[in-house]
mmCIF file as gemmi writes it, N, C-alpha and C atoms, coordinates in Angstrom:
data_model
loop_
_atom_site.group_PDB
_atom_site.id
_atom_site.type_symbol
_atom_site.label_atom_id
_atom_site.label_alt_id
_atom_site.label_comp_id
_atom_site.label_asym_id
_atom_site.label_entity_id
_atom_site.label_seq_id
_atom_site.pdbx_PDB_ins_code
_atom_site.Cartn_x
_atom_site.Cartn_y
_atom_site.Cartn_z
_atom_site.occupancy
_atom_site.B_iso_or_equiv
_atom_site.pdbx_formal_charge
_atom_site.auth_seq_id
_atom_site.auth_asym_id
_atom_site.pdbx_PDB_model_num
ATOM 1 N N . UNK Axp A 1 ? -11.005 -2.804 -10.641 1 0 ? 1 A 1
ATOM 2 C CA . UNK Axp A 1 ? -12.181 -2.743 -9.809 1 0 ? 1 A 1
ATOM 3 C C . UNK Axp A 1 ? -13.215 -1.866 -10.508 1 0 ? 1 A 1
ATOM 4 N N . UNK Axp A 2 ? -14.427 -2.384 -10.69 1 0 ? 2 A 1
ATOM 5 C CA . UNK Axp A 2 ? -15.428 -1.586 -11.382 1 0 ? 2 A 1
ATOM 6 C C . UNK Axp A 2 ? -16.011 -0.534 -10.444 1 0 ? 2 A 1
ATOM 7 N N . UNK Axp A 3 ? -16.784 0.364 -11.007 1 0 ? 3 A 1
ATOM 8 C CA . UNK Axp A 3 ? -17.294 1.501 -10.232 1 0 ? 3 A 1
ATOM 9 C C . UNK Axp A 3 ? -18.27 1.094 -9.133 1 0 ? 3 A 1
ATOM 10 N N . UNK Axp A 4 ? -18.882 -0.088 -9.241 1 0 ? 4 A 1
ATOM 11 C CA . UNK Axp A 4 ? -19.869 -0.516 -8.267 1 0 ? 4 A 1
ATOM 12 C C . UNK Axp A 4 ? -19.326 -1.495 -7.242 1 0 ? 4 A 1
ATOM 13 N N . UNK Axp A 5 ? -18.078 -1.881 -7.385 1 0 ? 5 A 1
ATOM 14 C CA . UNK Axp A 5 ? -17.499 -2.855 -6.441 1 0 ? 5 A 1
ATOM 15 C C . UNK Axp A 5 ? -17.253 -2.191 -5.098 1 0 ? 5 A 1
ATOM 16 N N . UNK Axp A 6 ? -17.496 -2.933 -4.044 1 0 ? 6 A 1
ATOM 17 C CA . UNK Axp A 6 ? -17.233 -2.446 -2.7 1 0 ? 6 A 1
ATOM 18 C C . UNK Axp A 6 ? -15.813 -2.83 -2.302 1 0 ? 6 A 1
ATOM 19 N N . UNK Axp A 7 ? -15.09 -1.971 -1.596 1 0 ? 7 A 1
ATOM 20 C CA . UNK Axp A 7 ? -13.751 -2.332 -1.151 1 0 ? 7 A 1
ATOM 21 C C . UNK Axp A 7 ? -13.827 -3.478 -0.152 1 0 ? 7 A 1
ATOM 22 N N . UNK Axp A 8 ? -12.772 -4.263 -0.11 1 0 ? 8 A 1
ATOM 23 C CA . UNK Axp A 8 ? -12.707 -5.378 0.837 1 0 ? 8 A 1
ATOM 24 C C . UNK Axp A 8 ? -12.75 -4.847 2.262 1 0 ? 8 A 1
ATOM 25 N N . UNK Axp A 9 ? -13.307 -5.655 3.166 1 0 ? 9 A 1
ATOM 26 C CA . UNK Axp A 9 ? -13.376 -5.263 4.58 1 0 ? 9 A 1
ATOM 27 C C . UNK Axp A 9 ? -11.964 -5.086 5.114 1 0 ? 9 A 1
ATOM 28 N N . UNK Axp A 10 ? -11.733 -4.001 5.785 1 0 ? 10 A 1
ATOM 29 C CA . UNK Axp A 10 ? -10.427 -3.69 6.333 1 0 ? 10 A 1
ATOM 30 C C . UNK Axp A 10 ? -10.416 -4.075 7.809 1 0 ? 10 A 1
ATOM 31 N N . UNK Axp A 11 ? -9.596 -5.058 8.18 1 0 ? 11 A 1
ATOM 32 C CA . UNK Axp A 11 ? -9.548 -5.532 9.57 1 0 ? 11 A 1
ATOM 33 C C . UNK Axp A 11 ? -9.156 -4.41 10.529 1 0 ? 11 A 1
ATOM 34 N N . UNK Axp A 12 ? -8.276 -3.523 10.106 1 0 ? 12 A 1
ATOM 35 C CA . UNK Axp A 12 ? -7.865 -2.42 10.973 1 0 ? 12 A 1
ATOM 36 C C . UNK Axp A 12 ? -9.044 -1.503 11.275 1 0 ? 12 A 1
ATOM 37 N N . UNK Axp A 13 ? -9.92 -1.297 10.291 1 0 ? 13 A 1
ATOM 38 C CA . UNK Axp A 13 ? -11.083 -0.454 10.502 1 0 ? 13 A 1
ATOM 39 C C . UNK Axp A 13 ? -11.995 -1.078 11.556 1 0 ? 13 A 1
ATOM 40 N N . UNK Axp A 14 ? -12.131 -2.4 11.553 1 0 ? 14 A 1
ATOM 41 C CA . UNK Axp A 14 ? -12.995 -3.078 12.509 1 0 ? 14 A 1
ATOM 42 C C . UNK Axp A 14 ? -12.475 -2.923 13.931 1 0 ? 14 A 1
ATOM 43 N N . UNK Axp A 15 ? -11.196 -2.659 14.082 1 0 ? 15 A 1
ATOM 44 C CA . UNK Axp A 15 ? -10.597 -2.584 15.402 1 0 ? 15 A 1
ATOM 45 C C . UNK Axp A 15 ? -10.325 -1.146 15.851 1 0 ? 15 A 1
ATOM 46 N N . UNK Axp A 16 ? -10.908 -0.183 15.189 1 0 ? 16 A 1
ATOM 47 C CA . UNK Axp A 16 ? -10.742 1.208 15.582 1 0 ? 16 A 1
ATOM 48 C C . UNK Axp A 16 ? -11.376 1.434 16.939 1 0 ? 16 A 1
ATOM 49 N N . UNK Axp A 17 ? -10.698 2.185 17.772 1 0 ? 17 A 1
ATOM 50 C CA . UNK Axp A 17 ? -11.225 2.505 19.1 1 0 ? 17 A 1
ATOM 51 C C . UNK Axp A 17 ? -11.677 3.956 19.099 1 0 ? 17 A 1
ATOM 52 N N . UNK Axp A 18 ? -12.861 4.182 19.653 1 0 ? 18 A 1
ATOM 53 C CA . UNK Axp A 18 ? -13.468 5.511 19.634 1 0 ? 18 A 1
ATOM 54 C C . UNK Axp A 18 ? -13.593 6.063 21.042 1 0 ? 18 A 1
ATOM 55 N N . UNK Axp A 19 ? -13.303 7.334 21.193 1 0 ? 19 A 1
ATOM 56 C CA . UNK Axp A 19 ? -13.52 8.03 22.462 1 0 ? 19 A 1
ATOM 57 C C . UNK Axp A 19 ? -15.022 8.266 22.64 1 0 ? 19 A 1
ATOM 58 N N . UNK Axp A 20 ? -15.486 8.421 23.875 1 0 ? 20 A 1
ATOM 59 C CA . UNK Axp A 20 ? -16.917 8.634 24.103 1 0 ? 20 A 1
ATOM 60 C C . UNK Axp A 20 ? -17.502 9.81 23.303 1 0 ? 20 A 1
ATOM 61 N N . UNK Axp A 21 ? -16.776 10.907 23.185 1 0 ? 21 A 1
ATOM 62 C CA . UNK Axp A 21 ? -17.292 12.055 22.425 1 0 ? 21 A 1
ATOM 63 C C . UNK Axp A 21 ? -17.512 11.691 20.958 1 0 ? 21 A 1
ATOM 64 N N . UNK Axp A 22 ? -16.642 10.845 20.403 1 0 ? 22 A 1
ATOM 65 C CA . UNK Axp A 22 ? -16.802 10.407 19.016 1 0 ? 22 A 1
ATOM 66 C C . UNK Axp A 22 ? -18.031 9.511 18.871 1 0 ? 22 A 1
ATOM 67 N N . UNK Axp A 23 ? -18.253 8.638 19.855 1 0 ? 23 A 1
ATOM 68 C CA . UNK Axp A 23 ? -19.436 7.778 19.848 1 0 ? 23 A 1
ATOM 69 C C . UNK Axp A 23 ? -20.692 8.639 19.947 1 0 ? 23 A 1
ATOM 70 N N . UNK Axp A 24 ? -20.634 9.649 20.778 1 0 ? 24 A 1
ATOM 71 C CA . UNK Axp A 24 ? -21.757 10.567 20.931 1 0 ? 24 A 1
ATOM 72 C C . UNK Axp A 24 ? -22.098 11.231 19.595 1 0 ? 24 A 1
ATOM 73 N N . UNK Axp A 25 ? -21.08 11.716 18.897 1 0 ? 25 A 1
ATOM 74 C CA . UNK Axp A 25 ? -21.304 12.354 17.59 1 0 ? 25 A 1
ATOM 75 C C . UNK Axp A 25 ? -21.834 11.345 16.574 1 0 ? 25 A 1
ATOM 76 N N . UNK Axp A 26 ? -21.278 10.13 16.569 1 0 ? 26 A 1
ATOM 77 C CA . UNK Axp A 26 ? -21.669 9.121 15.581 1 0 ? 26 A 1
ATOM 78 C C . UNK Axp A 26 ? -23.113 8.658 15.79 1 0 ? 26 A 1
ATOM 79 N N . UNK Axp A 27 ? -23.528 8.527 17.039 1 0 ? 27 A 1
ATOM 80 C CA . UNK Axp A 27 ? -24.865 8.022 17.343 1 0 ? 27 A 1
ATOM 81 C C . UNK Axp A 27 ? -25.908 9.122 17.459 1 0 ? 27 A 1
ATOM 82 N N . UNK Axp A 28 ? -25.451 10.345 17.711 1 0 ? 28 A 1
ATOM 83 C CA . UNK Axp A 28 ? -26.377 11.439 17.946 1 0 ? 28 A 1
ATOM 84 C C . UNK Axp A 28 ? -26.877 11.49 19.381 1 0 ? 28 A 1
ATOM 85 N N . UNK Axp A 29 ? -26.357 10.619 20.234 1 0 ? 29 A 1
ATOM 86 C CA . UNK Axp A 29 ? -26.743 10.589 21.643 1 0 ? 29 A 1
ATOM 87 C C . UNK Axp A 29 ? -25.826 11.513 22.439 1 0 ? 29 A 1
ATOM 88 N N . UNK Axp A 30 ? -26.38 12.253 23.372 1 0 ? 30 A 1
ATOM 89 C CA . UNK Axp A 30 ? -25.548 13.018 24.291 1 0 ? 30 A 1
ATOM 90 C C . UNK Axp A 30 ? -24.784 12.052 25.187 1 0 ? 30 A 1
ATOM 91 N N . UNK Axp A 31 ? -23.711 12.512 25.789 1 0 ? 31 A 1
ATOM 92 C CA . UNK Axp A 31 ? -22.907 11.626 26.635 1 0 ? 31 A 1
ATOM 93 C C . UNK Axp A 31 ? -23.72 11.059 27.796 1 0 ? 31 A 1
ATOM 94 N N . UNK Axp A 32 ? -24.549 11.872 28.426 1 0 ? 32 A 1
ATOM 95 C CA . UNK Axp A 32 ? -25.333 11.355 29.548 1 0 ? 32 A 1
ATOM 96 C C . UNK Axp A 32 ? -26.344 10.307 29.06 1 0 ? 32 A 1
ATOM 97 N N . UNK Axp A 33 ? -26.908 10.507 27.883 1 0 ? 33 A 1
ATOM 98 C CA . UNK Axp A 33 ? -27.834 9.517 27.322 1 0 ? 33 A 1
ATOM 99 C C . UNK Axp A 33 ? -27.086 8.253 26.933 1 0 ? 33 A 1
ATOM 100 N N . UNK Axp A 34 ? -25.898 8.402 26.373 1 0 ? 34 A 1
ATOM 101 C CA . UNK Axp A 34 ? -25.082 7.239 26.031 1 0 ? 34 A 1
ATOM 102 C C . UNK Axp A 34 ? -24.832 6.382 27.268 1 0 ? 34 A 1
ATOM 103 N N . UNK Axp A 35 ? -24.424 7.013 28.359 1 0 ? 35 A 1
ATOM 104 C CA . UNK Axp A 35 ? -24.166 6.251 29.586 1 0 ? 35 A 1
ATOM 105 C C . UNK Axp A 35 ? -25.455 5.704 30.2 1 0 ? 35 A 1
ATOM 106 N N . UNK Axp A 36 ? -26.577 6.385 30.007 1 0 ? 36 A 1
ATOM 107 C CA . UNK Axp A 36 ? -27.862 5.842 30.458 1 0 ? 36 A 1
ATOM 108 C C . UNK Axp A 36 ? -28.205 4.583 29.656 1 0 ? 36 A 1
ATOM 109 N N . UNK Axp A 37 ? -27.913 4.59 28.361 1 0 ? 37 A 1
ATOM 110 C CA . UNK Axp A 37 ? -28.139 3.401 27.531 1 0 ? 37 A 1
ATOM 111 C C . UNK Axp A 37 ? -27.255 2.247 27.996 1 0 ? 37 A 1
ATOM 112 N N . UNK Axp A 38 ? -26.035 2.551 28.376 1 0 ? 38 A 1
ATOM 113 C CA . UNK Axp A 38 ? -25.141 1.51 28.903 1 0 ? 38 A 1
ATOM 114 C C . UNK Axp A 38 ? -25.74 0.937 30.184 1 0 ? 38 A 1
ATOM 115 N N . UNK Axp A 39 ? -26.209 1.797 31.07 1 0 ? 39 A 1
ATOM 116 C CA . UNK Axp A 39 ? -26.825 1.348 32.331 1 0 ? 39 A 1
ATOM 117 C C . UNK Axp A 39 ? -28.055 0.487 32.084 1 0 ? 39 A 1
ATOM 118 N N . UNK Axp A 40 ? -28.803 0.772 31.025 1 0 ? 40 A 1
ATOM 119 C CA . UNK Axp A 40 ? -30.013 0.012 30.691 1 0 ? 40 A 1
ATOM 120 C C . UNK Axp A 40 ? -29.699 -1.255 29.907 1 0 ? 40 A 1
ATOM 121 N N . UNK Axp A 41 ? -28.421 -1.442 29.536 1 0 ? 41 A 1
ATOM 122 C CA . UNK Axp A 41 ? -28.031 -2.645 28.807 1 0 ? 41 A 1
ATOM 123 C C . UNK Axp A 41 ? -28.311 -2.594 27.32 1 0 ? 41 A 1
ATOM 124 N N . UNK Axp A 42 ? -28.557 -1.385 26.786 1 0 ? 42 A 1
ATOM 125 C CA . UNK Axp A 42 ? -28.853 -1.274 25.361 1 0 ? 42 A 1
ATOM 126 C C . UNK Axp A 42 ? -27.716 -0.606 24.579 1 0 ? 42 A 1
ATOM 127 N N . UNK Axp A 43 ? -26.563 -0.53 25.208 1 0 ? 43 A 1
ATOM 128 C CA . UNK Axp A 43 ? -25.338 -0.096 24.527 1 0 ? 43 A 1
ATOM 129 C C . UNK Axp A 43 ? -24.186 -0.755 25.262 1 0 ? 43 A 1
ATOM 130 N N . UNK Axp A 44 ? -23.204 -1.283 24.523 1 0 ? 44 A 1
ATOM 131 C CA . UNK Axp A 44 ? -22.089 -1.966 25.201 1 0 ? 44 A 1
ATOM 132 C C . UNK Axp A 44 ? -21.24 -0.981 26.01 1 0 ? 44 A 1
ATOM 133 N N . UNK Axp A 45 ? -20.775 -1.419 27.16 1 0 ? 45 A 1
ATOM 134 C CA . UNK Axp A 45 ? -19.943 -0.537 27.983 1 0 ? 45 A 1
ATOM 135 C C . UNK Axp A 45 ? -18.592 -0.297 27.312 1 0 ? 45 A 1
ATOM 136 N N . UNK Axp A 46 ? -17.945 0.792 27.688 1 0 ? 46 A 1
ATOM 137 C CA . UNK Axp A 46 ? -16.628 1.056 27.114 1 0 ? 46 A 1
ATOM 138 C C . UNK Axp A 46 ? -15.585 0.081 27.654 1 0 ? 46 A 1
ATOM 139 N N . UNK Axp A 47 ? -14.477 0.049 26.955 1 0 ? 47 A 1
ATOM 140 C CA . UNK Axp A 47 ? -13.315 -0.72 27.386 1 0 ? 47 A 1
ATOM 141 C C . UNK Axp A 47 ? -12.405 0.253 28.126 1 0 ? 47 A 1
ATOM 142 N N . UNK Axp A 48 ? -12.034 -0.104 29.318 1 0 ? 48 A 1
ATOM 143 C CA . UNK Axp A 48 ? -11.166 0.763 30.121 1 0 ? 48 A 1
ATOM 144 C C . UNK Axp A 48 ? -9.712 0.419 29.8 1 0 ? 48 A 1
ATOM 145 N N . UNK Axp A 49 ? -8.986 1.391 29.247 1 0 ? 49 A 1
ATOM 146 C CA . UNK Axp A 49 ? -7.57 1.177 28.93 1 0 ? 49 A 1
ATOM 147 C C . UNK Axp A 49 ? -6.667 1.651 30.062 1 0 ? 49 A 1
ATOM 148 N N . UNK Axp A 50 ? -7.165 2.558 30.865 1 0 ? 50 A 1
ATOM 149 C CA . UNK Axp A 50 ? -6.452 2.995 32.059 1 0 ? 50 A 1
ATOM 150 C C . UNK Axp A 50 ? -7.496 3.571 33.016 1 0 ? 50 A 1
ATOM 151 N N . UNK Axp A 51 ? -7.05 4.053 34.131 1 0 ? 51 A 1
ATOM 152 C CA . UNK Axp A 51 ? -7.975 4.564 35.143 1 0 ? 51 A 1
ATOM 153 C C . UNK Axp A 51 ? -8.89 5.659 34.598 1 0 ? 51 A 1
ATOM 154 N N . UNK Axp A 52 ? -8.353 6.5 33.712 1 0 ? 52 A 1
ATOM 155 C CA . UNK Axp A 52 ? -9.128 7.645 33.218 1 0 ? 52 A 1
ATOM 156 C C . UNK Axp A 52 ? -9.348 7.624 31.713 1 0 ? 52 A 1
ATOM 157 N N . UNK Axp A 53 ? -9.123 6.495 31.069 1 0 ? 53 A 1
ATOM 158 C CA . UNK Axp A 53 ? -9.192 6.443 29.607 1 0 ? 53 A 1
ATOM 159 C C . UNK Axp A 53 ? -10.053 5.269 29.176 1 0 ? 53 A 1
ATOM 160 N N . UNK Axp A 54 ? -11.212 5.578 28.576 1 0 ? 54 A 1
ATOM 161 C CA . UNK Axp A 54 ? -12.09 4.526 28.068 1 0 ? 54 A 1
ATOM 162 C C . UNK Axp A 54 ? -12.324 4.733 26.575 1 0 ? 54 A 1
ATOM 163 N N . UNK Axp A 55 ? -12.584 3.63 25.887 1 0 ? 55 A 1
ATOM 164 C CA . UNK Axp A 55 ? -12.847 3.659 24.451 1 0 ? 55 A 1
ATOM 165 C C . UNK Axp A 55 ? -13.946 2.645 24.126 1 0 ? 55 A 1
ATOM 166 N N . UNK Axp A 56 ? -14.517 2.813 22.955 1 0 ? 56 A 1
ATOM 167 C CA . UNK Axp A 56 ? -15.517 1.886 22.443 1 0 ? 56 A 1
ATOM 168 C C . UNK Axp A 56 ? -14.996 1.308 21.126 1 0 ? 56 A 1
ATOM 169 N N . UNK Axp A 57 ? -15.034 -0.021 20.946 1 0 ? 57 A 1
ATOM 170 C CA . UNK Axp A 57 ? -14.676 -0.59 19.64 1 0 ? 57 A 1
ATOM 171 C C . UNK Axp A 57 ? -15.691 -0.117 18.589 1 0 ? 57 A 1
ATOM 172 N N . UNK Axp A 58 ? -15.197 0.447 17.506 1 0 ? 58 A 1
ATOM 173 C CA . UNK Axp A 58 ? -16.093 1.037 16.508 1 0 ? 58 A 1
ATOM 174 C C . UNK Axp A 58 ? -16.996 0.003 15.848 1 0 ? 58 A 1
ATOM 175 N N . UNK Axp A 59 ? -16.515 -1.243 15.717 1 0 ? 59 A 1
ATOM 176 C CA . UNK Axp A 59 ? -17.372 -2.255 15.099 1 0 ? 59 A 1
ATOM 177 C C . UNK Axp A 59 ? -18.595 -2.539 15.974 1 0 ? 59 A 1
ATOM 178 N N . UNK Axp A 60 ? -18.439 -2.467 17.294 1 0 ? 60 A 1
ATOM 179 C CA . UNK Axp A 60 ? -19.581 -2.653 18.188 1 0 ? 60 A 1
ATOM 180 C C . UNK Axp A 60 ? -20.561 -1.498 18.057 1 0 ? 60 A 1
ATOM 181 N N . UNK Axp A 61 ? -20.042 -0.29 17.97 1 0 ? 61 A 1
ATOM 182 C CA . UNK Axp A 61 ? -20.904 0.886 17.811 1 0 ? 61 A 1
ATOM 183 C C . UNK Axp A 61 ? -21.706 0.758 16.52 1 0 ? 61 A 1
ATOM 184 N N . UNK Axp A 62 ? -21.044 0.365 15.433 1 0 ? 62 A 1
ATOM 185 C CA . UNK Axp A 62 ? -21.729 0.201 14.149 1 0 ? 62 A 1
ATOM 186 C C . UNK Axp A 62 ? -22.799 -0.877 14.217 1 0 ? 62 A 1
ATOM 187 N N . UNK Axp A 63 ? -22.527 -1.985 14.921 1 0 ? 63 A 1
ATOM 188 C CA . UNK Axp A 63 ? -23.524 -3.062 15.035 1 0 ? 63 A 1
ATOM 189 C C . UNK Axp A 63 ? -24.769 -2.575 15.765 1 0 ? 63 A 1
ATOM 190 N N . UNK Axp A 64 ? -24.584 -1.776 16.82 1 0 ? 64 A 1
ATOM 191 C CA . UNK Axp A 64 ? -25.737 -1.242 17.545 1 0 ? 64 A 1
ATOM 192 C C . UNK Axp A 64 ? -26.521 -0.284 16.65 1 0 ? 64 A 1
ATOM 193 N N . UNK Axp A 65 ? -25.837 0.597 15.964 1 0 ? 65 A 1
ATOM 194 C CA . UNK Axp A 65 ? -26.511 1.534 15.059 1 0 ? 65 A 1
ATOM 195 C C . UNK Axp A 65 ? -27.281 0.764 13.99 1 0 ? 65 A 1
ATOM 196 N N . UNK Axp A 66 ? -26.644 -0.235 13.384 1 0 ? 66 A 1
ATOM 197 C CA . UNK Axp A 66 ? -27.311 -1.017 12.335 1 0 ? 66 A 1
ATOM 198 C C . UNK Axp A 66 ? -28.54 -1.737 12.87 1 0 ? 66 A 1
ATOM 199 N N . UNK Axp A 67 ? -28.46 -2.238 14.094 1 0 ? 67 A 1
ATOM 200 C CA . UNK Axp A 67 ? -29.614 -2.916 14.695 1 0 ? 67 A 1
ATOM 201 C C . UNK Axp A 67 ? -30.758 -1.93 14.903 1 0 ? 67 A 1
ATOM 202 N N . UNK Axp A 68 ? -30.439 -0.721 15.34 1 0 ? 68 A 1
ATOM 203 C CA . UNK Axp A 68 ? -31.473 0.301 15.525 1 0 ? 68 A 1
ATOM 204 C C . UNK Axp A 68 ? -32.108 0.678 14.188 1 0 ? 68 A 1
ATOM 205 N N . UNK Axp A 69 ? -31.265 0.85 13.178 1 0 ? 69 A 1
ATOM 206 C CA . UNK Axp A 69 ? -31.777 1.194 11.848 1 0 ? 69 A 1
ATOM 207 C C . UNK Axp A 69 ? -32.688 0.076 11.329 1 0 ? 69 A 1
ATOM 208 N N . UNK Axp A 70 ? -32.345 -1.168 11.638 1 0 ? 70 A 1
ATOM 209 C CA . UNK Axp A 70 ? -33.15 -2.313 11.212 1 0 ? 70 A 1
ATOM 210 C C . UNK Axp A 70 ? -34.446 -2.444 12 1 0 ? 70 A 1
ATOM 211 N N . UNK Axp A 71 ? -34.63 -1.603 13.028 1 0 ? 71 A 1
ATOM 212 C CA . UNK Axp A 71 ? -35.873 -1.599 13.768 1 0 ? 71 A 1
ATOM 213 C C . UNK Axp A 71 ? -35.925 -2.549 14.951 1 0 ? 71 A 1
ATOM 214 N N . UNK Axp A 72 ? -34.774 -3.036 15.402 1 0 ? 72 A 1
ATOM 215 C CA . UNK Axp A 72 ? -34.767 -3.944 16.546 1 0 ? 72 A 1
ATOM 216 C C . UNK Axp A 72 ? -35.209 -3.216 17.813 1 0 ? 72 A 1
ATOM 217 N N . UNK Axp A 73 ? -35.975 -3.917 18.645 1 0 ? 73 A 1
ATOM 218 C CA . UNK Axp A 73 ? -36.437 -3.315 19.898 1 0 ? 73 A 1
ATOM 219 C C . UNK Axp A 73 ? -35.36 -3.452 20.976 1 0 ? 73 A 1
ATOM 220 N N . UNK Axp A 74 ? -35.626 -2.862 22.152 1 0 ? 74 A 1
ATOM 221 C CA . UNK Axp A 74 ? -34.64 -2.864 23.229 1 0 ? 74 A 1
ATOM 222 C C . UNK Axp A 74 ? -34.25 -4.271 23.667 1 0 ? 74 A 1
ATOM 223 N N . UNK Axp A 75 ? -35.201 -5.216 23.67 1 0 ? 75 A 1
ATOM 224 C CA . UNK Axp A 75 ? -34.86 -6.587 24.072 1 0 ? 75 A 1
ATOM 225 C C . UNK Axp A 75 ? -33.87 -7.216 23.099 1 0 ? 75 A 1
ATOM 226 N N . UNK Axp A 76 ? -34.066 -6.986 21.8 1 0 ? 76 A 1
ATOM 227 C CA . UNK Axp A 76 ? -33.138 -7.511 20.795 1 0 ? 76 A 1
ATOM 228 C C . UNK Axp A 76 ? -31.777 -6.831 20.925 1 0 ? 76 A 1
ATOM 229 N N . UNK Axp A 77 ? -31.788 -5.535 21.22 1 0 ? 77 A 1
ATOM 230 C CA . UNK Axp A 77 ? -30.531 -4.804 21.391 1 0 ? 77 A 1
ATOM 231 C C . UNK Axp A 77 ? -29.788 -5.324 22.623 1 0 ? 77 A 1
ATOM 232 N N . UNK Axp A 78 ? -30.509 -5.59 23.717 1 0 ? 78 A 1
ATOM 233 C CA . UNK Axp A 78 ? -29.87 -6.15 24.919 1 0 ? 78 A 1
ATOM 234 C C . UNK Axp A 78 ? -29.191 -7.483 24.607 1 0 ? 78 A 1
ATOM 235 N N . UNK Axp A 79 ? -29.856 -8.318 23.821 1 0 ? 79 A 1
ATOM 236 C CA . UNK Axp A 79 ? -29.269 -9.6 23.43 1 0 ? 79 A 1
ATOM 237 C C . UNK Axp A 79 ? -28.006 -9.369 22.6 1 0 ? 79 A 1
ATOM 238 N N . UNK Axp A 80 ? -28.046 -8.398 21.703 1 0 ? 80 A 1
ATOM 239 C CA . UNK Axp A 80 ? -26.87 -8.066 20.899 1 0 ? 80 A 1
ATOM 240 C C . UNK Axp A 80 ? -25.738 -7.56 21.781 1 0 ? 80 A 1
ATOM 241 N N . UNK Axp A 81 ? -26.058 -6.701 22.743 1 0 ? 81 A 1
ATOM 242 C CA . UNK Axp A 81 ? -25.036 -6.176 23.657 1 0 ? 81 A 1
ATOM 243 C C . UNK Axp A 81 ? -24.37 -7.325 24.411 1 0 ? 81 A 1
ATOM 244 N N . UNK Axp A 82 ? -25.151 -8.267 24.907 1 0 ? 82 A 1
ATOM 245 C CA . UNK Axp A 82 ? -24.572 -9.424 25.61 1 0 ? 82 A 1
ATOM 246 C C . UNK Axp A 82 ? -23.664 -10.23 24.683 1 0 ? 82 A 1
ATOM 247 N N . UNK Axp A 83 ? -24.089 -10.382 23.436 1 0 ? 83 A 1
ATOM 248 C CA . UNK Axp A 83 ? -23.27 -11.091 22.443 1 0 ? 83 A 1
ATOM 249 C C . UNK Axp A 83 ? -21.946 -10.357 22.2 1 0 ? 83 A 1
ATOM 250 N N . UNK Axp A 84 ? -22.016 -9.045 22.078 1 0 ? 84 A 1
ATOM 251 C CA . UNK Axp A 84 ? -20.805 -8.243 21.837 1 0 ? 84 A 1
ATOM 252 C C . UNK Axp A 84 ? -19.844 -8.316 23.021 1 0 ? 84 A 1
ATOM 253 N N . UNK Axp A 85 ? -20.398 -8.255 24.229 1 0 ? 85 A 1
ATOM 254 C CA . UNK Axp A 85 ? -19.553 -8.335 25.433 1 0 ? 85 A 1
ATOM 255 C C . UNK Axp A 85 ? -18.895 -9.705 25.519 1 0 ? 85 A 1
ATOM 256 N N . UNK Axp A 86 ? -19.645 -10.747 25.231 1 0 ? 86 A 1
ATOM 257 C CA . UNK Axp A 86 ? -19.086 -12.103 25.266 1 0 ? 86 A 1
ATOM 258 C C . UNK Axp A 86 ? -17.988 -12.265 24.21 1 0 ? 86 A 1
ATOM 259 N N . UNK Axp A 87 ? -18.198 -11.688 23.038 1 0 ? 87 A 1
ATOM 260 C CA . UNK Axp A 87 ? -17.227 -11.795 21.947 1 0 ? 87 A 1
ATOM 261 C C . UNK Axp A 87 ? -15.918 -11.093 22.28 1 0 ? 87 A 1
ATOM 262 N N . UNK Axp A 88 ? -15.957 -10.111 23.167 1 0 ? 88 A 1
ATOM 263 C CA . UNK Axp A 88 ? -14.72 -9.42 23.567 1 0 ? 88 A 1
ATOM 264 C C . UNK Axp A 88 ? -13.722 -10.38 24.172 1 0 ? 88 A 1
ATOM 265 N N . UNK Axp A 89 ? -14.203 -11.409 24.828 1 0 ? 89 A 1
ATOM 266 C CA . UNK Axp A 89 ? -13.321 -12.359 25.509 1 0 ? 89 A 1
ATOM 267 C C . UNK Axp A 89 ? -12.428 -13.112 24.538 1 0 ? 89 A 1
ATOM 268 N N . UNK Axp A 90 ? -12.863 -13.251 23.31 1 0 ? 90 A 1
ATOM 269 C CA . UNK Axp A 90 ? -12.07 -14.006 22.333 1 0 ? 90 A 1
ATOM 270 C C . UNK Axp A 90 ? -11.318 -13.107 21.352 1 0 ? 90 A 1
ATOM 271 N N . UNK Axp A 91 ? -11.397 -11.797 21.546 1 0 ? 91 A 1
ATOM 272 C CA . UNK Axp A 91 ? -10.653 -10.868 20.677 1 0 ? 91 A 1
ATOM 273 C C . UNK Axp A 91 ? -9.202 -10.831 21.108 1 0 ? 91 A 1
ATOM 274 N N . UNK Axp A 92 ? -8.353 -11.045 20.158 1 0 ? 92 A 1
ATOM 275 C CA . UNK Axp A 92 ? -6.919 -10.962 20.457 1 0 ? 92 A 1
ATOM 276 C C . UNK Axp A 92 ? -6.204 -10.334 19.297 1 0 ? 92 A 1
């Protein structure tokens, strides 16, 4: 592998689950702002694994961050969030 080659995409990395505090650190959003973004439809809601345990798929978090970096507006982000939520149904 040469010095400029990128490593192959790791499927396990795409399926990493993040706690809300980790998402907060990664995005720079406070927890209350993160949940406000979820309420506004501009961030995907967490996945509830139990009554008191929620996580966010890291690939979804990265897609939202990348869309923001690319300059997408809130309407485009809402469309992406809907796409991500719909895609959850086929994840197995």
